[in-house]
C-alpha positions in Angstrom: 104.0 54.0 -49.0 101.3 55.0 -51.6 102.7 57.1 -54.7 99.0 58.1 -56.2 99.5 62.1 -56.7 96.4 63.8 -57.9 96.8 67.1 -59.3 95.8 69.1 -56.4 98.6 67.2 -54.4 100.6 68.0 -57.3 99.4 72.4 -57.3 99.7 71.5 -52.7 103.4 70.6 -53.5 104.6 73.1 -55.9 103.2 76.2 -53.0 105.8 74.0 -50.7 107.9 74.2 -52.8 107.8 78.0 -53.2 108.3 78.0 -49.3 111.5 76.0 -49.8 113.3 78.8 -52.1 111.9 81.8 -49.3 113.5 80.4 -46.5 116.4 80.3 -48.5 116.6 83.3 -50.7 115.0 85.5 -48.4 116.6 83.6 -45.4 119.4 81.9 -45.7 117.7 78.9 -44.3 118.0 75.3 -45.5 114.9 75.0 -47.8 112.2 73.3 -46.3 108.7 74.0 -47.4 105.0 72.7 -45.9 102.2 73.4 -46.6 98.8 72.1 -44.7 95.7 72.2 -46.5 92.2 70.8 -44.9 89.1 70.3 -46.9 90.3 72.0 -50.7 92.0 74.6 -49.2 95.6 76.0 -47.1 95.1 76.8 -43.6 99.1 76.7 -42.9 101.9 77.9 -44.0 106.2 77.3 -43.1 109.4 77.2 -43.8 112.5 76.5 -42.1 113.2 78.7 -39.2 115.3 77.4 -37.2 118.7 79.9 -38.0 116.6 83.2 -38.0 114.5 82.2 -34.9 117.7 80.6 -33.3 115.3 77.7 -32.6 115.9 74.2 -32.8 111.8 73.6 -33.3 111.4 76.3 -36.8 111.6 73.8 -39.5 108.1 74.3 -41.9 106.6 71.5 -40.5 106.5 72.8 -36.7 106.2 76.2 -38.5 102.4 75.4 -40.5 101.2 73.3 -38.3 101.2 76.8 -35.8 99.9 78.7 -38.6 97.2 76.8 -39.2 96.1 76.4 -35.1 96.4 80.2 -35.3 94.0 80.3 -37.7 91.3 77.2 -37.4 91.6 77.6 -33.3 92.3 74.6 -32.5 95.5 72.1 -32.1 94.1 69.3 -33.7 93.3 68.8 -38.0 91.5 66.0 -38.8 90.7 65.4 -42.2 94.5 67.2 -43.5 97.1 67.2 -45.2 100.8 68.3 -44.9 102.6 68.7 -47.7 106.4 69.1 -47.2 109.4 69.1 -49.7 111.8 67.3 -48.1 109.9 63.7 -45.6 109.5 64.8 -41.4 112.0 64.1 -39.0 111.5 62.9 -35.4 110.2 65.2 -34.0 107.6 66.6 -37.0 106.6 63.1 -37.4 105.8 63.0 -33.8 104.0 66.9 -33.6 101.7 65.7 -37.0 100.9 62.8 -35.3 99.9 64.7 -31.9 98.0 67.0 -34.7 96.3 63.9 -35.5 97.1 65.2 -39.3 95.8 62.5 -41.9 97.4 63.1 -44.2 101.5 63.2 -45.4 103.2 63.8 -48.8 106.7 64.6 -49.0 109.2 65.4 -52.1 112.5 63.8 -51.3 113.7 61.2 -48.6 116.3 62.8 -46.0 118.7 59.6 -45.8 119.8 61.4 -42.5 116.9 62.5 -40.6 113.3 60.7 -42.3 110.8 59.6 -39.7 108.5 58.6 -42.3 110.0 54.8 -43.3 113.7 56.0 -44.5 115.6 56.2 -40.9 113.3 56.2 -38.5 109.7 54.7 -39.1 108.3 57.2 -36.7 104.9 58.6 -38.0 104.3 55.2 -39.9 104.0 53.3 -36.6 101.7 51.8 -35.9 102.1 52.2 -32.5 100.3 55.4 -32.1 96.8 55.4 -31.1 96.9 57.8 -34.5 97.9 56.4 -38.0 98.9 58.8 -40.9 98.6 58.1 -44.5 102.4 58.9 -46.1 102.7 59.5 -49.7 107.1 59.8 -50.3 108.6 61.3 -54.2 106.1 63.8 -55.2 108.4 66.4 -57.3 111.2 64.6 -55.1 114.0 65.4 -57.7 113.3 69.0 -58.2 112.6 69.0 -54.2 116.2 67.2 -53.7 118.2 69.9 -56.7 117.2 72.3 -54.5 118.6 71.2 -51.1 121.9 70.7 -52.6 122.0 73.4 -54.4 122.0 74.9 -51.2 124.4 73.0 -49.8 126.7 72.8 -52.2 127.0 76.7 -52.3 127.8 77.1 -48.4 130.1 74.6 -48.8 131.4 77.0 -51.6 131.7 80.1 -49.3 
């Protein structure tokens, strides 16, 4: 996993963090946000919305891919980068591969269900017919703190 990040990477991850905060503050959802970028432009955005939609597939990554599909009129996104505040799970990793996303940049690792190398190697498996370049750790502390604070507040209730 490569960790060299650009200023554009940080700008896009900061937008994903804004969406994660929105998920928690406006919807009481687990604070995960995702932004899909192609040719320097945001083409899809999403935040976790599984609880509000009663939809186990409504993860930030899936919603960002759906948004991009609607905007671009296609289900494939070659040359794109997906920025997500938490390492993708197996479900999201499969969708990312099928969508032909070129690169995934994530903030915090997910020690329970991460599928980009921390628990599972789904996203980085060489068995796929499409290779995804993965970089992790961008603004990981900020994302991890957001998640920890969210779950700590829920435990208090």
